[in-house]
PDB file of N, CA, C and O in Angstrom:
ATOM      1  N   UNK A   1      19.689 -20.490 -10.831  1.00  0.00           N
ATOM      2  CA  UNK A   1      19.242 -19.480  -9.822  1.00  0.00           C
ATOM      3  C   UNK A   1      17.933 -19.186 -10.014  1.00  0.00           C
ATOM      4  O   UNK A   1      17.680 -18.910 -11.186  1.00  0.00           O
ATOM      5  N   UNK A   2      17.007 -19.150  -9.264  1.00  0.00           N
ATOM      6  CA  UNK A   2      15.366 -18.912  -8.990  1.00  0.00           C
ATOM      7  C   UNK A   2      15.101 -17.712  -9.757  1.00  0.00           C
ATOM      8  O   UNK A   2      15.652 -16.730  -9.261  1.00  0.00           O
ATOM      9  N   UNK A   3      14.581 -17.526 -10.577  1.00  0.00           N
ATOM     10  CA  UNK A   3      14.052 -16.191 -10.837  1.00  0.00           C
ATOM     11  C   UNK A   3      13.219 -15.728  -9.811  1.00  0.00           C
ATOM     12  O   UNK A   3      12.804 -16.671  -9.137  1.00  0.00           O
ATOM     13  N   UNK A   4      12.805 -14.600  -9.424  1.00  0.00           N
ATOM     14  CA  UNK A   4      12.295 -13.576  -8.798  1.00  0.00           C
ATOM     15  C   UNK A   4      11.009 -13.300  -9.141  1.00  0.00           C
ATOM     16  O   UNK A   4      10.902 -13.026 -10.336  1.00  0.00           O
ATOM     17  N   UNK A   5       9.829 -13.268  -8.424  1.00  0.00           N
ATOM     18  CA  UNK A   5       8.587 -12.794  -8.776  1.00  0.00           C
ATOM     19  C   UNK A   5       8.684 -11.326  -8.851  1.00  0.00           C
ATOM     20  O   UNK A   5       9.230 -10.672  -7.962  1.00  0.00           O
ATOM     21  N   UNK A   6       8.161 -10.802  -9.902  1.00  0.00           N
ATOM     22  CA  UNK A   6       8.403  -9.087  -9.763  1.00  0.00           C
ATOM     23  C   UNK A   6       7.395  -8.436  -8.947  1.00  0.00           C
ATOM     24  O   UNK A   6       6.339  -8.938  -8.564  1.00  0.00           O
ATOM     25  N   UNK A   7       7.831  -7.263  -8.719  1.00  0.00           N
ATOM     26  CA  UNK A   7       7.566  -6.675  -7.810  1.00  0.00           C
ATOM     27  C   UNK A   7       6.917  -5.335  -8.323  1.00  0.00           C
ATOM     28  O   UNK A   7       7.676  -4.690  -9.047  1.00  0.00           O
ATOM     29  N   UNK A   8       5.840  -4.849  -8.133  1.00  0.00           N
ATOM     30  CA  UNK A   8       5.323  -3.555  -8.366  1.00  0.00           C
ATOM     31  C   UNK A   8       5.969  -2.393  -7.430  1.00  0.00           C
ATOM     32  O   UNK A   8       5.554  -2.279  -6.277  1.00  0.00           O
ATOM     33  N   UNK A   9       6.810  -1.679  -7.839  1.00  0.00           N
ATOM     34  CA  UNK A   9       7.443  -0.626  -7.088  1.00  0.00           C
ATOM     35  C   UNK A   9       6.050   0.339  -6.396  1.00  0.00           C
ATOM     36  O   UNK A   9       6.056   0.532  -5.181  1.00  0.00           O
ATOM     37  N   UNK A  10       5.055   0.828  -7.137  1.00  0.00           N
ATOM     38  CA  UNK A  10       3.830   1.244  -6.827  1.00  0.00           C
ATOM     39  C   UNK A  10       2.953   0.716  -5.730  1.00  0.00           C
ATOM     40  O   UNK A  10       2.049   1.354  -5.189  1.00  0.00           O
ATOM     41  N   UNK A  11       3.404  -0.822  -5.388  1.00  0.00           N
ATOM     42  CA  UNK A  11       2.890  -1.413  -4.218  1.00  0.00           C
ATOM     43  C   UNK A  11       3.194  -1.446  -3.052  1.00  0.00           C
ATOM     44  O   UNK A  11       2.430  -1.709  -2.123  1.00  0.00           O
ATOM     45  N   UNK A  12       4.750  -1.088  -2.959  1.00  0.00           N
ATOM     46  CA  UNK A  12       5.290  -0.847  -1.680  1.00  0.00           C
ATOM     47  C   UNK A  12       5.066   0.381  -0.994  1.00  0.00           C
ATOM     48  O   UNK A  12       5.122   1.477  -1.551  1.00  0.00           O
ATOM     49  N   UNK A  13       4.807   0.203   0.236  1.00  0.00           N
ATOM     50  CA  UNK A  13       4.302   1.089   1.411  1.00  0.00           C
ATOM     51  C   UNK A  13       5.709   1.792   2.062  1.00  0.00           C
ATOM     52  O   UNK A  13       6.766   1.173   2.189  1.00  0.00           O
ATOM     53  N   UNK A  14       5.529   3.041   2.401  1.00  0.00           N
ATOM     54  CA  UNK A  14       6.897   3.714   2.739  1.00  0.00           C
ATOM     55  C   UNK A  14       7.260   2.897   3.965  1.00  0.00           C
ATOM     56  O   UNK A  14       8.469   3.023   4.158  1.00  0.00           O
ATOM     57  N   UNK A  15       6.624   2.011   4.981  1.00  0.00           N
ATOM     58  CA  UNK A  15       7.103   1.425   5.719  1.00  0.00           C
ATOM     59  C   UNK A  15       7.792   0.488   5.326  1.00  0.00           C
ATOM     60  O   UNK A  15       8.932   0.389   5.780  1.00  0.00           O
ATOM     61  N   UNK A  16       7.328  -0.427   4.416  1.00  0.00           N
ATOM     62  CA  UNK A  16       7.918  -1.533   3.450  1.00  0.00           C
ATOM     63  C   UNK A  16       9.336  -1.173   2.972  1.00  0.00           C
ATOM     64  O   UNK A  16      10.313  -1.912   2.851  1.00  0.00           O
ATOM     65  N   UNK A  17       9.219   0.036   2.750  1.00  0.00           N
ATOM     66  CA  UNK A  17      10.869   0.604   1.930  1.00  0.00           C
ATOM     67  C   UNK A  17      11.623   0.508   3.215  1.00  0.00           C
ATOM     68  O   UNK A  17      12.625  -0.206   3.268  1.00  0.00           O
ATOM     69  N   UNK A  18      11.193   1.207   4.297  1.00  0.00           N
ATOM     70  CA  UNK A  18      12.432   0.996   5.334  1.00  0.00           C
ATOM     71  C   UNK A  18      12.293  -0.212   5.830  1.00  0.00           C
ATOM     72  O   UNK A  18      13.404  -0.741   5.873  1.00  0.00           O
ATOM     73  N   UNK A  19      11.446  -0.923   6.236  1.00  0.00           N
ATOM     74  CA  UNK A  19      11.684  -2.557   6.727  1.00  0.00           C
ATOM     75  C   UNK A  19      12.687  -3.340   5.450  1.00  0.00           C
ATOM     76  O   UNK A  19      13.737  -3.823   5.876  1.00  0.00           O
ATOM     77  N   UNK A  20      12.469  -3.462   4.204  1.00  0.00           N
ATOM     78  CA  UNK A  20      13.304  -3.813   3.182  1.00  0.00           C
ATOM     79  C   UNK A  20      14.816  -3.372   3.385  1.00  0.00           C
ATOM     80  O   UNK A  20      15.731  -4.193   3.439  1.00  0.00           O
ATOM     81  N   UNK A  21      15.020  -1.789   3.510  1.00  0.00           N
ATOM     82  CA  UNK A  21      16.231  -1.562   3.818  1.00  0.00           C
ATOM     83  C   UNK A  21      17.073  -2.047   5.061  1.00  0.00           C
ATOM     84  O   UNK A  21      18.228  -2.469   4.989  1.00  0.00           O
ATOM     85  N   UNK A  22      16.439  -1.943   6.033  1.00  0.00           N
ATOM     86  CA  UNK A  22      16.940  -2.482   6.975  1.00  0.00           C
ATOM     87  C   UNK A  22      17.175  -3.846   7.157  1.00  0.00           C
ATOM     88  O   UNK A  22      18.133  -4.078   7.894  1.00  0.00           O
ATOM     89  N   UNK A  23      16.467  -5.023   6.611  1.00  0.00           N
ATOM     90  CA  UNK A  23      16.405  -5.924   6.421  1.00  0.00           C
ATOM     91  C   UNK A  23      17.892  -6.320   5.497  1.00  0.00           C
ATOM     92  O   UNK A  23      18.781  -7.102   5.834  1.00  0.00           O
ATOM     93  N   UNK A  24      17.815  -5.646   4.478  1.00  0.00           N
ATOM     94  CA  UNK A  24      18.908  -5.773   3.613  1.00  0.00           C
ATOM     95  C   UNK A  24      20.406  -5.577   4.519  1.00  0.00           C
ATOM     96  O   UNK A  24      21.468  -5.956   4.026  1.00  0.00           O
ATOM     97  N   UNK A  25      20.354  -5.069   5.617  1.00  0.00           N
ATOM     98  CA  UNK A  25      21.779  -4.386   6.177  1.00  0.00           C
ATOM     99  C   UNK A  25      22.130  -2.787   5.914  1.00  0.00           C
ATOM    100  O   UNK A  25      23.249  -2.360   6.199  1.00  0.00           O
ATOM    101  N   UNK A  26      21.231  -2.032   5.422  1.00  0.00           N
ATOM    102  CA  UNK A  26      21.428  -0.838   4.794  1.00  0.00           C
ATOM    103  C   UNK A  26      21.146   0.163   5.947  1.00  0.00           C
ATOM    104  O   UNK A  26      20.236   0.068   6.770  1.00  0.00           O
ATOM    105  N   UNK A  27      22.021   1.071   5.867  1.00  0.00           N
ATOM    106  CA  UNK A  27      21.390   2.198   6.580  1.00  0.00           C
ATOM    107  C   UNK A  27      21.036   3.277   5.359  1.00  0.00           C
ATOM    108  O   UNK A  27      20.866   2.945   4.186  1.00  0.00           O
ATOM    109  N   UNK A  28      20.966   4.546   5.842  1.00  0.00           N
ATOM    110  CA  UNK A  28      20.613   5.402   4.612  1.00  0.00           C
ATOM    111  C   UNK A  28      21.914   6.195   3.692  1.00  0.00           C
ATOM    112  O   UNK A  28      22.037   6.448   2.494  1.00  0.00           O
ATOM    113  N   UNK A  29      22.740   6.422   4.835  1.00  0.00           N
ATOM    114  CA  UNK A  29      24.391   6.785   3.860  1.00  0.00           C
ATOM    115  C   UNK A  29      24.726   5.564   3.156  1.00  0.00           C
ATOM    116  O   UNK A  29      25.323   5.708   2.089  1.00  0.00           O
ATOM    117  N   UNK A  30      24.369   4.013   3.672  1.00  0.00           N
ATOM    118  CA  UNK A  30      25.152   3.138   2.801  1.00  0.00           C
ATOM    119  C   UNK A  30      24.318   3.396   1.275  1.00  0.00           C
ATOM    120  O   UNK A  30      24.954   3.562   0.235  1.00  0.00           O
ATOM    121  N   UNK A  31      22.847   3.400   1.323  1.00  0.00           N
ATOM    122  CA  UNK A  31      22.293   3.207   0.226  1.00  0.00           C
ATOM    123  C   UNK A  31      22.384   4.667  -0.847  1.00  0.00           C
ATOM    124  O   UNK A  31      22.031   4.704  -2.026  1.00  0.00           O
ATOM    125  N   UNK A  32      23.079   6.025   0.133  1.00  0.00           N
ATOM    126  CA  UNK A  32      23.568   7.028  -0.637  1.00  0.00           C
ATOM    127  C   UNK A  32      24.961   6.626  -1.496  1.00  0.00           C
ATOM    128  O   UNK A  32      25.290   6.860  -2.659  1.00  0.00           O
ATOM    129  N   UNK A  33      25.553   5.998  -0.522  1.00  0.00           N
ATOM    130  CA  UNK A  33      26.932   5.562  -1.346  1.00  0.00           C
ATOM    131  C   UNK A  33      26.729   4.601  -2.268  1.00  0.00           C
ATOM    132  O   UNK A  33      27.505   4.752  -3.211  1.00  0.00           O
ATOM    133  N   UNK A  34      25.850   3.470  -2.418  1.00  0.00           N
ATOM    134  CA  UNK A  34      25.598   2.432  -3.519  1.00  0.00           C
ATOM    135  C   UNK A  34      24.943   2.666  -4.709  1.00  0.00           C
ATOM    136  O   UNK A  34      25.139   2.013  -5.734  1.00  0.00           O
ATOM    137  N   UNK A  35      23.888   3.919  -4.555  1.00  0.00           N
ATOM    138  CA  UNK A  35      23.297   4.332  -5.572  1.00  0.00           C
ATOM    139  C   UNK A  35      23.407   5.708  -6.111  1.00  0.00           C
ATOM    140  O   UNK A  35      22.830   6.697  -5.659  1.00  0.00           O
ATOM    141  N   UNK A  36      24.223   5.664  -7.141  1.00  0.00           N
ATOM    142  CA  UNK A  36      24.593   6.952  -7.599  1.00  0.00           C
ATOM    143  C   UNK A  36      23.179   7.931  -7.868  1.00  0.00           C
ATOM    144  O   UNK A  36      22.142   7.613  -8.450  1.00  0.00           O
ATOM    145  N   UNK A  37      23.521   9.135  -7.267  1.00  0.00           N
ATOM    146  CA  UNK A  37      22.350  10.362  -7.432  1.00  0.00           C
ATOM    147  C   UNK A  37      21.232  10.110  -6.549  1.00  0.00           C
ATOM    148  O   UNK A  37      20.115  10.621  -6.620  1.00  0.00           O
ATOM    149  N   UNK A  38      21.739   9.101  -5.545  1.00  0.00           N
ATOM    150  CA  UNK A  38      20.938   9.078  -4.447  1.00  0.00           C
ATOM    151  C   UNK A  38      21.266   9.780  -3.240  1.00  0.00           C
ATOM    152  O   UNK A  38      22.428   9.730  -2.837  1.00  0.00           O
ATOM    153  N   UNK A  39      20.369  10.449  -2.588  1.00  0.00           N
ATOM    154  CA  UNK A  39      20.923  11.037  -1.397  1.00  0.00           C
ATOM    155  C   UNK A  39      19.781  10.728   0.042  1.00  0.00           C
ATOM    156  O   UNK A  39      18.609  10.531  -0.279  1.00  0.00           O
ATOM    157  N   UNK A  40      20.066  10.697   1.330  1.00  0.00           N
ATOM    158  CA  UNK A  40      19.574  10.073   2.414  1.00  0.00           C
ATOM    159  C   UNK A  40      18.593  10.799   2.200  1.00  0.00           C
ATOM    160  O   UNK A  40      17.542  10.159   2.171  1.00  0.00           O
ATOM    161  N   UNK A  41      18.461  12.184   1.988  1.00  0.00           N
ATOM    162  CA  UNK A  41      16.951  12.971   1.928  1.00  0.00           C
ATOM    163  C   UNK A  41      15.876  11.874   0.999  1.00  0.00           C
ATOM    164  O   UNK A  41      14.727  11.609   1.354  1.00  0.00           O
ATOM    165  N   UNK A  42      16.400  11.448   0.025  1.00  0.00           N
ATOM    166  CA  UNK A  42      15.668  10.755  -0.657  1.00  0.00           C
ATOM    167  C   UNK A  42      14.920   9.623  -0.325  1.00  0.00           C
ATOM    168  O   UNK A  42      13.795   9.312  -0.716  1.00  0.00           O
ATOM    169  N   UNK A  43      15.756   8.979   0.525  1.00  0.00           N
ATOM    170  CA  UNK A  43      15.335   7.694   0.775  1.00  0.00           C
ATOM    171  C   UNK A  43      14.545   7.986   2.341  1.00  0.00           C
ATOM    172  O   UNK A  43      13.569   7.323   2.691  1.00  0.00           O
ATOM    173  N   UNK A  44      15.012   8.837   2.996  1.00  0.00           N
ATOM    174  CA  UNK A  44      13.700   9.581   4.328  1.00  0.00           C
ATOM    175  C   UNK A  44      12.510   9.662   3.884  1.00  0.00           C
ATOM    176  O   UNK A  44      11.527   9.078   4.340  1.00  0.00           O
ATOM    177  N   UNK A  45      12.572  10.802   2.459  1.00  0.00           N
ATOM    178  CA  UNK A  45      11.363  11.112   2.016  1.00  0.00           C
ATOM    179  C   UNK A  45      10.211   9.570   1.650  1.00  0.00           C
ATOM    180  O   UNK A  45       9.079   9.242   2.005  1.00  0.00           O
ATOM    181  N   UNK A  46      11.192   9.021   0.841  1.00  0.00           N
ATOM    182  CA  UNK A  46      10.210   7.959   0.403  1.00  0.00           C
ATOM    183  C   UNK A  46       9.903   6.901   1.597  1.00  0.00           C
ATOM    184  O   UNK A  46       8.955   6.132   1.434  1.00  0.00           O
ATOM    185  N   UNK A  47      10.546   6.844   2.603  1.00  0.00           N
ATOM    186  CA  UNK A  47      10.410   5.981   3.828  1.00  0.00           C
ATOM    187  C   UNK A  47       9.129   6.753   4.572  1.00  0.00           C
ATOM    188  O   UNK A  47       8.261   6.038   5.073  1.00  0.00           O
ATOM    189  N   UNK A  48       9.032   7.853   4.631  1.00  0.00           N
ATOM    190  CA  UNK A  48       8.200   8.845   5.517  1.00  0.00           C
ATOM    191  C   UNK A  48       6.767   9.059   4.681  1.00  0.00           C
ATOM    192  O   UNK A  48       5.704   9.436   5.174  1.00  0.00           O
ATOM    193  N   UNK A  49       7.044   8.690   3.173  1.00  0.00           N
ATOM    194  CA  UNK A  49       5.509   8.783   2.752  1.00  0.00           C
ATOM    195  C   UNK A  49       5.587  10.166   2.277  1.00  0.00           C
ATOM    196  O   UNK A  49       4.585  10.517   1.653  1.00  0.00           O
ATOM    197  N   UNK A  50       6.592  11.124   2.416  1.00  0.00           N
ATOM    198  CA  UNK A  50       6.136  12.502   2.010  1.00  0.00           C
ATOM    199  C   UNK A  50       6.401  12.863   0.543  1.00  0.00           C
ATOM    200  O   UNK A  50       5.948  13.900   0.058  1.00  0.00           O
ATOM    201  N   UNK A  51       7.100  12.041  -0.115  1.00  0.00           N
ATOM    202  CA  UNK A  51       7.714  12.235  -1.258  1.00  0.00           C
ATOM    203  C   UNK A  51       7.900  10.778  -1.902  1.00  0.00           C
ATOM    204  O   UNK A  51       8.353   9.790  -1.324  1.00  0.00           O
ATOM    205  N   UNK A  52       7.431  10.867  -3.283  1.00  0.00           N
ATOM    206  CA  UNK A  52       7.745   9.293  -3.980  1.00  0.00           C
ATOM    207  C   UNK A  52       8.993   9.586  -4.732  1.00  0.00           C
ATOM    208  O   UNK A  52       9.253  10.759  -5.001  1.00  0.00           O
ATOM    209  N   UNK A  53       9.662   8.779  -5.039  1.00  0.00           N
ATOM    210  CA  UNK A  53      10.663   8.868  -5.964  1.00  0.00           C
ATOM    211  C   UNK A  53      10.282   8.323  -7.447  1.00  0.00           C
ATOM    212  O   UNK A  53       9.242   7.667  -7.505  1.00  0.00           O
ATOM    213  N   UNK A  54      10.864   8.482  -8.414  1.00  0.00           N
ATOM    214  CA  UNK A  54      10.401   8.271  -9.752  1.00  0.00           C
ATOM    215  C   UNK A  54      10.848   6.498  -9.928  1.00  0.00           C
ATOM    216  O   UNK A  54      11.912   5.969  -9.608  1.00  0.00           O
ATOM    217  N   UNK A  55       9.787   5.947 -10.465  1.00  0.00           N
ATOM    218  CA  UNK A  55       9.599   4.547 -10.997  1.00  0.00           C
ATOM    219  C   UNK A  55      11.160   3.829 -11.082  1.00  0.00           C
ATOM    220  O   UNK A  55      11.511   2.687 -10.786  1.00  0.00           O
ATOM    221  N   UNK A  56      11.827   4.823 -11.534  1.00  0.00           N
ATOM    222  CA  UNK A  56      13.406   4.276 -12.208  1.00  0.00           C
ATOM    223  C   UNK A  56      14.324   4.011 -10.649  1.00  0.00           C
ATOM    224  O   UNK A  56      14.939   2.988 -10.345  1.00  0.00           O
ATOM    225  N   UNK A  57      14.210   4.974 -10.024  1.00  0.00           N
ATOM    226  CA  UNK A  57      14.784   4.973  -8.704  1.00  0.00           C
ATOM    227  C   UNK A  57      14.403   4.120  -7.848  1.00  0.00           C
ATOM    228  O   UNK A  57      15.233   3.415  -7.274  1.00  0.00           O
ATOM    229  N   UNK A  58      13.177   4.029  -7.618  1.00  0.00           N
ATOM    230  CA  UNK A  58      12.594   3.227  -6.859  1.00  0.00           C
ATOM    231  C   UNK A  58      12.819   1.701  -7.123  1.00  0.00           C
ATOM    232  O   UNK A  58      13.009   0.881  -6.225  1.00  0.00           O
ATOM    233  N   UNK A  59      12.775   1.423  -8.428  1.00  0.00           N
ATOM    234  CA  UNK A  59      13.141  -0.176  -9.112  1.00  0.00           C
ATOM    235  C   UNK A  59      14.733  -0.042  -8.769  1.00  0.00           C
ATOM    236  O   UNK A  59      15.089  -1.160  -8.397  1.00  0.00           O
ATOM    237  N   UNK A  60      15.706   0.755  -8.744  1.00  0.00           N
ATOM    238  CA  UNK A  60      17.109   0.541  -8.412  1.00  0.00           C
ATOM    239  C   UNK A  60      17.232   0.253  -7.012  1.00  0.00           C
ATOM    240  O   UNK A  60      18.068  -0.553  -6.602  1.00  0.00           O
ATOM    241  N   UNK A  61      16.329   0.959  -6.150  1.00  0.00           N
ATOM    242  CA  UNK A  61      16.665   0.696  -4.605  1.00  0.00           C
ATOM    243  C   UNK A  61      15.988  -0.844  -4.326  1.00  0.00           C
ATOM    244  O   UNK A  61      16.416  -1.638  -3.489  1.00  0.00           O
ATOM    245  N   UNK A  62      15.080  -1.022  -5.033  1.00  0.00           N
ATOM    246  CA  UNK A  62      14.296  -2.533  -4.788  1.00  0.00           C
ATOM    247  C   UNK A  62      15.586  -3.449  -5.239  1.00  0.00           C
ATOM    248  O   UNK A  62      15.939  -4.373  -4.507  1.00  0.00           O
ATOM    249  N   UNK A  63      16.158  -3.215  -6.251  1.00  0.00           N
ATOM    250  CA  UNK A  63      17.130  -4.257  -6.708  1.00  0.00           C
ATOM    251  C   UNK A  63      18.237  -4.401  -5.791  1.00  0.00           C
ATOM    252  O   UNK A  63      18.709  -5.499  -5.493  1.00  0.00           O
ATOM    253  N   UNK A  64      18.731  -3.087  -5.256  1.00  0.00           N
ATOM    254  CA  UNK A  64      19.980  -3.280  -4.176  1.00  0.00           C
ATOM    255  C   UNK A  64      19.070  -3.948  -2.988  1.00  0.00           C
ATOM    256  O   UNK A  64      19.461  -5.063  -2.644  1.00  0.00           O
ATOM    257  N   UNK A  65      18.354  -3.632  -2.566  1.00  0.00           N
ATOM    258  CA  UNK A  65      17.627  -4.335  -1.266  1.00  0.00           C
ATOM    259  C   UNK A  65      17.219  -5.658  -1.342  1.00  0.00           C
ATOM    260  O   UNK A  65      17.376  -6.356  -0.340  1.00  0.00           O
ATOM    261  N   UNK A  66      16.610  -6.246  -2.573  1.00  0.00           N
ATOM    262  CA  UNK A  66      16.398  -7.562  -2.591  1.00  0.00           C
ATOM    263  C   UNK A  66      17.763  -8.543  -3.058  1.00  0.00           C
ATOM    264  O   UNK A  66      17.706  -9.772  -3.083  1.00  0.00           O
ATOM    265  N   UNK A  67      18.845  -7.835  -3.376  1.00  0.00           N
ATOM    266  CA  UNK A  67      20.032  -8.730  -3.770  1.00  0.00           C
ATOM    267  C   UNK A  67      20.497  -9.689  -2.263  1.00  0.00           C
ATOM    268  O   UNK A  67      21.144 -10.719  -2.073  1.00  0.00           O
ATOM    269  N   UNK A  68      19.817  -8.772  -1.447  1.00  0.00           N
ATOM    270  CA  UNK A  68      20.228  -9.493   0.050  1.00  0.00           C
ATOM    271  C   UNK A  68      19.168 -10.478   0.621  1.00  0.00           C
ATOM    272  O   UNK A  68      19.388 -11.388   1.420  1.00  0.00           O
ATOM    273  N   UNK A  69      18.156 -10.181   0.149  1.00  0.00           N
ATOM    274  CA  UNK A  69      16.836 -10.940   0.864  1.00  0.00           C
ATOM    275  C   UNK A  69      16.548 -11.948   0.279  1.00  0.00           C
ATOM    276  O   UNK A  69      17.245 -12.107  -0.723  1.00  0.00           O
ATOM    277  N   UNK A  70      15.400 -13.160   0.554  1.00  0.00           N
ATOM    278  CA  UNK A  70      15.090 -14.035  -0.048  1.00  0.00           C
ATOM    279  C   UNK A  70      13.592 -13.417  -0.474  1.00  0.00           C
ATOM    280  O   UNK A  70      13.120 -12.311  -0.212  1.00  0.00           O
ATOM    281  N   UNK A  71      12.956 -14.652  -1.308  1.00  0.00           N
ATOM    282  CA  UNK A  71      11.776 -14.464  -1.761  1.00  0.00           C
ATOM    283  C   UNK A  71      10.994 -14.375  -0.899  1.00  0.00           C
ATOM    284  O   UNK A  71      10.188 -13.454  -1.031  1.00  0.00           O
ATOM    285  N   UNK A  72      10.893 -15.055   0.063  1.00  0.00           N
ATOM    286  CA  UNK A  72       9.871 -15.198   1.253  1.00  0.00           C
ATOM    287  C   UNK A  72      10.025 -13.801   2.049  1.00  0.00           C
ATOM    288  O   UNK A  72       9.006 -13.166   2.319  1.00  0.00           O
ATOM    289  N   UNK A  73      11.179 -13.369   2.388  1.00  0.00           N
ATOM    290  CA  UNK A  73      11.295 -11.825   3.089  1.00  0.00           C
ATOM    291  C   UNK A  73      10.881 -10.834   2.391  1.00  0.00           C
ATOM    292  O   UNK A  73      10.249  -9.967   2.995  1.00  0.00           O
ATOM    293  N   UNK A  74      11.077 -10.699   1.156  1.00  0.00           N
ATOM    294  CA  UNK A  74      10.771  -9.598   0.355  1.00  0.00           C
ATOM    295  C   UNK A  74       9.102  -9.650   0.241  1.00  0.00           C
ATOM    296  O   UNK A  74       8.550  -8.551   0.295  1.00  0.00           O
ATOM    297  N   UNK A  75       8.226 -10.862   0.084  1.00  0.00           N
ATOM    298  CA  UNK A  75       6.729 -11.096  -0.140  1.00  0.00           C
ATOM    299  C   UNK A  75       6.354 -10.540   1.170  1.00  0.00           C
ATOM    300  O   UNK A  75       5.610  -9.569   1.302  1.00  0.00           O
ATOM    301  N   UNK A  76       6.987 -11.298   2.280  1.00  0.00           N
ATOM    302  CA  UNK A  76       6.248 -10.595   3.717  1.00  0.00           C
ATOM    303  C   UNK A  76       6.068  -9.317   4.106  1.00  0.00           C
ATOM    304  O   UNK A  76       5.118  -8.820   4.710  1.00  0.00           O
ATOM    305  N   UNK A  77       7.301  -8.712   3.612  1.00  0.00           N
ATOM    306  CA  UNK A  77       7.675  -7.511   3.882  1.00  0.00           C
ATOM    307  C   UNK A  77       6.545  -6.637   2.981  1.00  0.00           C
ATOM    308  O   UNK A  77       5.953  -6.034   3.876  1.00  0.00           O
ATOM    309  N   UNK A  78       6.145  -6.378   2.168  1.00  0.00           N
ATOM    310  CA  UNK A  78       5.737  -6.004   1.082  1.00  0.00           C
ATOM    311  C   UNK A  78       4.050  -6.268   1.286  1.00  0.00           C
ATOM    312  O   UNK A  78       3.308  -5.302   1.464  1.00  0.00           O
ATOM    313  N   UNK A  79       3.542  -7.618   1.246  1.00  0.00           N
ATOM    314  CA  UNK A  79       2.652  -7.975   1.584  1.00  0.00           C
ATOM    315  C   UNK A  79       1.710  -7.369   2.867  1.00  0.00           C
ATOM    316  O   UNK A  79       0.562  -6.925   2.892  1.00  0.00           O
ATOM    317  N   UNK A  80       2.692  -7.552   3.866  1.00  0.00           N
ATOM    318  CA  UNK A  80       2.406  -7.446   5.583  1.00  0.00           C
ATOM    319  C   UNK A  80       2.556  -6.019   5.768  1.00  0.00           C
ATOM    320  O   UNK A  80       1.804  -5.631   6.662  1.00  0.00           O
ATOM    321  N   UNK A  81       3.402  -4.888   5.139  1.00  0.00           N
ATOM    322  CA  UNK A  81       3.684  -3.936   5.809  1.00  0.00           C
ATOM    323  C   UNK A  81       3.360  -2.590   4.928  1.00  0.00           C
ATOM    324  O   UNK A  81       3.569  -1.474   5.406  1.00  0.00           O
TER     325      UNK A  81
END
């Protein structure tokens, strides 16, 4: 298995967070069920830019989303949005 290029969670824009989630096939309720302690409101605030989650929670979200995406998809969404 190819190792992924590391992504700095501080460089992911609110819009890119939303697009990563949707591209990975998750709605906000799915995320709430998949990540312990994560609530739909947390995801909504991250995606709207009104509040940042801790770096650990953002890393966990990125891991969840990128399990379903190719390196090219991840790079395109983060770099262009």
